[in-house]
N, C-alpha and C positions, 0 to 999 in steps of 0.2 A: 727661686729657681728660674733661670733664664729659658727662653724659648728653645725647644729641642732637648732640654736636659731630661735625663731619665728619672722616673720616680724612684724614690728610695725604697729599699726593702724595709720590712718591719724592723729587723735588727739594726740596720743603719739609722733609721729614724729614732728608735729608742735610745741608742748610744748617744746620738747628738743631743737629744732632748735631755738625757740625764746629765750632760755636761753643760747645759745652758746656764745654770746658776752657779757653776764653779767646778774646779777640778774633782775628779773622782778616780777611783781604781777599778779595775776590771770586775772584781767580786762585787763591789758596791753597785756598779752599773747593772750587773746581772740581777742582783736582788731588787734594785729599784724598778727595773723593767717589769719584773714579775708582779710587783706591787701596782705600778701604774697601769699595766694592761689587765689587772684583775685576774692574773693567772693564765691569760690567753697567749702570752708570748714569753717563751723560755729561751734565753740565750745561753748556750752551752759554752764551755771554755774554748773549745776549738773555733767555734764561730766568733766568739768574742775576740780572740787574738788575731784571727785572720782579718776580721772586719776593721779592728783598730790599725792593723798594719796597712791595709788598703787606704783607710781614711787619712793616715799620716802621709802616705805617698801623694794623695790628692791635695794635701795641705789643709784638710778640714779640722784636723785635731793635731795636737802636739803632745809630746811627753814633757812633763814637768821635771825639773831637776829634783833628784831624790836625795834624801838624807841617807848616809852610809848605813844607819841602823835599820832603816825601813827598806825591805827588799821588794815591796809592791811597786808596780809601775802606776804612776799617777798621770792621768791625761786631762787635757783641757781643750776647750773649743777655741779655734782661731776665728778671725773675722770672716774668712771665707766659709768656714763651717757654719757660722751663725747665719750668714746669707742663704746657704744651702738649706738649713733647717727652716728658716722663716719662709723661704720660697715654697718649700714642701707643705708647710702648714697652710699657706695661702691656697695651694693647689688642692689640698684636701678639703678645705672650706668651700671652694667653688664646686667641687664634686658633690659635696653634701647639699649645698644650696640647690644645685640642679635636681638632685634626687628629691629633695623636699618640695620642689616646684611641681613635680609630677606625682609624687606619692602622697605628699602632705605630711606635715610634721606630726599630726596627731594619729596617724595610721599605726597599726600594731604589727606591721610586716606581714609575715606568713600567716599569722593567726587570722587576718581579715582577707586573706587571698581566697578567691572563689574559684 
């Protein structure tokens, strides 16, 4: 992510992440997001199709050509989308490192708060 770029929403982040290793369809992305987030992030169909439409306009993902027999839309990550995803991962790592430098990696969070 370049300077001044907005952080990704969780939905956008997971959609791009789910496409990192190859094409996937909406339902597969929704299911994989639930798995990867350990149930913390649930992408509904309305959010899914709104987000994919916006990301296609931005050039981050594209629709794969579909076989006539398969009615599901298959999406894949573009090079621009890959750069955005990797930039966001870098941003999140820096945030986490800053938090670790203050709180410490072995702190238990709220349990140890006084």
